[in-house]
N, C-alpha and C positions, 0 to 999 in steps of 0.2 A: 649416504648409504646406511640403511638400517637393517641389513641382513648379513648373515655370515657368507663369506666367500672363501671357498677352499682352493688353495693353490699348491703347486708342486715346486719345491726348491731344487736348486742344482745339486747334483751328486757331490757329496763331500769328498769322496776318494779321488775324483777327477781333479778337483781344486787342490787337493793335497799334493797330487803329482805336479800340478802347475807350480805350487810353492817350492817344491824341491828343485824343479827345473830353474826357477828364478834364482834360487840360492847358488846353483852351479854356475849360471851365467854371470852373476855378480862377482863370484870368486874368480872366474876365468878372466873377466875383463880387468879386474884389479891386478892380477898377475901379469896380464899381457901388456897393459898400458901404464901401470903404476900410477894411475891417476885417482886421487881420492874423491874426485867429483862423481865417480861412478857410485859412491856410497849413497848418493841421493836416491838411487833406485831402491835402497834398503827401506825407504819409507813405506814402500808397498807391502813389505813383509808383515808388519803388525796389523795393517788393514786387512790383508788376506786372512791372517790368523783369527782376527775378531769376527770374521764372517762365518766361522765354523760353528755348528750346533747339532745337537742330537735330539731326536724325538723318540721317547720310549713307547712301547705298546700301550694303547688306551690313554694316550696323552696327546697334547697339542701345543703348538706355539703360535701365538697371535703376533703378527708382524705389523709394526707401525713405523712410518717414515715421516719424521718431523710433524707429528700430530695427525697424519693422515693414515687411516686404516688401509693396509695393503692386502691382507688376506690371512688365512689360517692354514698352517701346515698340520695335517692330521696323520699323514703317512709316517710310519715309524722307520727310523734309520739315521744315517749320518749325512748331513746336508751342509750346503754353503749358500749364503744369501748376502745381499748387500750389507756390508759392515756397518752402515749407518742406520740399519733397521734396529729399532728397539724390540725386544722379544719378551713376551709374557707367557709363562707356562700355565696352562689350564688342564687339569686332569679330567679325563673322560670316564674314569672308573665309577662304578656304582658305589654309593656310600650309605652308611647307616647313620641315622640320627635318632637318638633316644632322648626325648625332651625331658626336662625337669617336671616333677609333679607339681602342678599348680592347683591352687584352691580357687574354685569358681562356684557360682550358683547355677543350679540346673533350671529348667523351665519354670518350676513351681517355687523356686527360691531356696531350695535346700543346698547348703554348702557341701561340695564334694571335692575329692582329690582325683585328678586325672592326668595322664600323660599319653604321649603318642610315639609310636615307632614308625619312622619314615625311611624309605629306601628311595634314593634319588641320584641323578647324575646330570651333568651339564650336556645339553643338547645343542644349544646355539652359543658358540664361544663369543660372538660379537656382543650379544646381549649381556652375557655374564661379565664380560670385560668392561663394557662401556655404558650399559643402561643403568647399572646399580653400582654402589660402592660396596666392596667386600661382599661378594655374592654368598659366601658361606654364612656370614652373619645375617644376611638378608633371609636366608632359608630358616635360620633359627627363630628370628623374630616373627616372621610371617606364619610359621608353623604354630607358634604359641598363640598368635592372634586367632588362627583358624580353630584351634582347640577350644579357646574361650567362647568363640561364637557358636561352635557346635554344642558345647555343654549347655548353653542357654537356649538351645532350640529344642531340646528333648528333656523330659523328666527322667530322673534316675531310675525310678521304677513305678509301676502302677499297682496300687493296693486296692483299687476298686474292682468291682466285678467285671467291668468292661475292659477287656484286654486287647481291644483292637488298636489302641494307640501305641505307636512305636516308642520304646524306651531305650535308654542307654544300656540297660542291663539285659533286656530280652531281645532287642532288635539289632544285634551286633552286625549282621550283614548289611542292613540298610544304613545303619549309623556309619560304618566304615566306608561305604560307598559315598555317603554325603561328605564325610571328612576328606576322602581322596579328591572328590570334585572341588571342594572348597580350596584345598591346598594347591591343586593344579592350577586353578584360576589365579590364585595369588602369586604363584611362582613363575607364571608364563612370561611375565615381563622381564624376568632375569634369565630367560633361556633355559630353565630347569625342567627336566622331565621327571615327573613323579611316577615311580615304578610300583610302589605299594605304600599305603598309609593305613594304619590300624591302631586302635586303642590298646595300649600296653598295660595300663593300670587304671582301675576304677574302683572307688570306694567312697563311702561317706566320710566327711571330715571328722576328726576325733571328737569334737565337742557334741556331735549328735549321733555318733555311731552307736552308742549304747542304747539310746532311746529308739533309734530306728531298728535295731536288732530285736528289741522287745516287741515293736510293732509288727515286724515280720513274723516273729514267733506267734503272736496273737492271731494274725491272719491265718497262719498255717494251722493253728489249733482250731479256729472256727471252721475252716474248710474241712478238717478231719472230722470234727464233731458232726458237721452237716452230712458227711458221707455215712458216718456211723448211724445217725438217726434214720436216714433214708433206708439203710440196710435193715435196721431193726424193725421199722414199720413193715417192710416187705416180709420179713421172717414171721412177725406176729400175724400178719394177714394170712400167710400160707398155713400157719399152725391152726388158726381158727377154722379156716376152710377145710383142712384135712380132717380135723376132729368132727366137724359137722357132716362131711361127706361119708365118713366111716361109721357114723352113728355111735361114736365112742362115748360121748357125753353131750347132753343138751345144756346150753347156757341161756339164761335170761340176760337182760341188759345189765343188771348189776354184776352178775358173775363175769360177763364178758369184760366189763370195765375193770373189774378187779384183776382178771387175768392179764389184760392188756397192760395195766399199770405195773404188775409184777414182772412181766416179760421185758418191758421197756427199761425197768430199773436194772434187771440182770444184764441185758444186752448193751445198755449204754453206760453202765457204771465203770469207773476207773479201776475198781478192785473186784476180785472174784466174789460172787455172792455166797453167803453162808446158808446152807440148806437148813430148813426148819421142818421137822416131821409133825404133821397135824394128825393127832390121834382121835380127834373129834369129828364132828360133821362139818360140811362145807359152810353151813350157816353159822 
């Protein structure tokens, strides 16, 4: 049998009444017959008491009789079952797992620090109890393995102009979906249901963090400069066209080149331009 079987145990309060009735019968027989042989019936008392157990909400008891799986009680309440059953408690509550930050290499070989936040619960008590040893430890180890595999499947970031490639930093939805699918596949054999899996922490490893920050800043500066130049060219073009259309001044090629150069310096410079008053001719 490789699947979970849910069963219903006997009502514990009913068996508790039977226990009290048995105690009364044993006491009455001793008083009536004064025969200590009646005490042999007292052997039943500890056996009946051993059969009592409780199941709390969102919990379960896996019942095994001499190595054979009998079934799982998931209904909460006070029950009685065969006193020779061994009972293993397995919680069905949702649990959080915040993994340790591990250092791994991304797809392009950069060392990064990453951890995952996992929400999971036991779905199949048979698999959790018998398919793996210590299913909670199994969840921890397999989650770490899934994180390492995921980190090696995507680059941390994409500094190139082509932004179509999914990265750990920019493609969070796709990356989290891939992570959840990977963990779900790994934990299925233990009867674990993955409710949510997402990256909780992501950063470059300390030894390259400073260099990568400078690289990011350089990329940002280049992108900003590119936008500034594009805007400046448009402004210069509009200025020359407006001056020409309104016949304010006529430019030859040399004067146009000089004006374009001056405007580009003013518009693209890091500092404000210092005005210079020309009291002579333009030549």
